C-alpha positions in Angstrom: 0.0 0.0 0.0 3.0 2.3 0.2 2.9 2.6 -3.5 -0.5 4.3 -3.3 0.8 6.9 -0.8 3.8 7.6 -3.0 1.6 7.9 -6.1 -0.7 10.3 -4.2 2.2 12.4 -2.9 3.6 12.7 -6.4 0.2 13.6 -7.9 -0.4 16.2 -5.2 3.1 17.6 -5.7 2.4 18.2 -9.4 -0.3 20.7 -8.5 0.4 22.0 -5.0 4.0 22.8 -4.2 3.2 25.0 -1.3 0.1 24.1 0.7 -0.1 27.5 2.4 0.1 29.3 -0.9 -2.8 27.2 -2.3 -4.9 27.8 0.9 -4.2 31.5 0.7 -5.2 31.8 -2.9 -8.4 29.8 -2.3 -9.3 32.0 0.7 -8.6 35.2 -1.3 -10.8 33.9 -4.2 -13.6 33.1 -1.7 -13.3 36.6 -0.1 -13.4 38.3 -3.4 -16.4 36.2 -4.6 -18.4 36.8 -1.4 -17.5 40.4 -0.5 -16.7 42.3 -3.7 -20.2 42.1 -5.2 -21.7 43.6 -2.0 -19.4 46.6 -2.1 -21.2 48.2 -5.1 -18.0 49.1 -7.0 -17.4 48.6 -10.7 -16.0 45.4 -12.1 -12.7 47.2 -12.9 -12.2 47.6 -9.1 -13.1 43.9 -8.6 -10.4 42.9 -11.1 -7.8 45.2 -9.6 -8.4 44.0 -6.0 -8.3 40.4 -7.1 -5.1 40.9 -9.0 -3.5 42.9 -6.2 -4.4 40.3 -3.6 -3.0 37.5 -5.7 0.2 39.4 -6.3 0.7 40.0 -2.6 0.0 36.4 -1.8 2.5 35.2 -4.4 5.2 37.7 -3.3 4.8 36.7 0.4 5.2 33.0 -0.6 8.3 33.7 -2.7 9.9 35.8 0.1 9.1 33.1 2.6 10.6 30.4 0.3 13.7 32.6 -0.3 14.3 33.0 3.5 14.0 29.2 3.9 16.7 28.5 1.3 19.4 30.7 3.0 
């Protein structure tokens, strides 16, 4: 049965390198989906806030990984 765990770990690793990055992105998408329509702003602002949040999450993840590699 060890082969099944190894196969699952490899499959999971193909799509999710950093679990906290994946969770943060999913959380940000959920927040944007639930909160932004209720703010009453234009879709241009929705796009800008979604993009900015994802950039911040990615930058934080990259900086965290860079600190770990030192």
